[in-house]
C-alpha positions as CSV (number, residue, x, y, z in Angstrom):
1,X,0.3,0.4,0.1
2,X,2.7,2.3,0.8
3,X,4.5,1.6,-2.7
4,X,1.4,2.3,-4.8
5,X,0.4,5.8,-2.4
6,X,-2.8,4.7,-1.1
7,X,-3.8,5.7,3.0
8,X,0.2,6.3,3.2
9,X,0.5,7.9,6.2
10,X,-1.8,4.6,7.4
11,X,0.2,2.0,6.0
12,X,3.7,4.0,7.7
13,X,2.3,4.2,11.3
14,X,0.7,0.9,11.5
15,X,4.6,-0.2,10.5
16,X,6.1,1.5,12.6
17,X,6.0,-0.6,16.3
18,X,6.9,-3.8,13.7
19,X,10.1,-1.6,12.8
20,X,11.1,-0.4,16.3
21,X,10.5,-4.4,17.6
22,X,12.8,-5.6,15.0
23,X,15.4,-3.2,16.3
24,X,14.9,-4.0,20.0
25,X,14.5,-7.8,19.0
26,X,17.4,-7.4,16.8
27,X,19.8,-6.1,19.3
28,X,18.7,-7.9,22.3
29,X,20.8,-11.2,20.9
30,X,23.9,-9.2,20.4
31,X,26.3,-6.8,21.9
32,X,24.7,-3.4,21.3
33,X,24.5,-1.7,18.0
34,X,27.2,-3.2,15.5
35,X,26.0,-2.1,12.6
36,X,25.4,-5.7,10.8
37,X,23.6,-5.8,8.0
38,X,20.1,-6.5,9.8
39,X,20.3,-3.8,11.6
40,X,21.3,-1.7,8.8
41,X,17.9,-2.6,7.2
42,X,15.4,-2.3,10.0
43,X,16.8,1.7,10.7
44,X,16.4,2.4,7.1
45,X,12.7,1.0,6.6
46,X,12.2,3.0,10.5
47,X,13.7,6.5,8.6
48,X,11.8,6.2,5.3
49,X,8.7,5.4,7.4
50,X,8.8,8.5,9.4
51,X,10.0,10.8,6.3
52,X,6.4,9.2,4.9
53,X,4.5,9.6,8.3
54,X,5.2,13.7,7.8
55,X,5.0,14.1,4.5
56,X,2.7,11.9,3.5
57,X,1.9,10.5,-0.6
58,X,3.4,12.7,-3.3
59,X,1.4,13.4,-6.8
60,X,1.7,10.4,-8.1
61,X,0.4,8.5,-5.8
62,X,-3.6,7.1,-6.2
63,X,-4.0,9.1,-3.0
64,X,-3.1,12.0,-5.4
65,X,-4.8,11.3,-7.8
66,X,-8.4,10.3,-6.0
67,X,-7.5,13.7,-4.3
68,X,-7.2,15.8,-7.7
69,X,-10.8,13.6,-8.7
70,X,-12.7,14.4,-6.1
71,X,-15.5,16.7,-7.3
72,X,-15.4,15.7,-11.2
73,X,-17.6,12.8,-10.7
74,X,-15.0,10.3,-12.4
75,X,-15.9,6.5,-12.0
76,X,-18.9,7.3,-10.8
77,X,-21.7,4.8,-12.8
78,X,-24.8,7.3,-11.6
79,X,-25.9,8.9,-15.1
């Protein structure tokens, strides 16, 4: 859903506890932050989720498309 830009902020908000839990779980098995690939991947996903949570989806997203066509009546089957 984040990839196509549909309900971007809600999906990023739902991902935050999962990513924070992943970072905590990865580091609980090691002696602190050692910079392995697992930790960096989870941290990068957390940073991107926070970015999209603040910025929202862009103009080429499905959210942007629905926002532009909200009042035009496009997509309705009513005459």
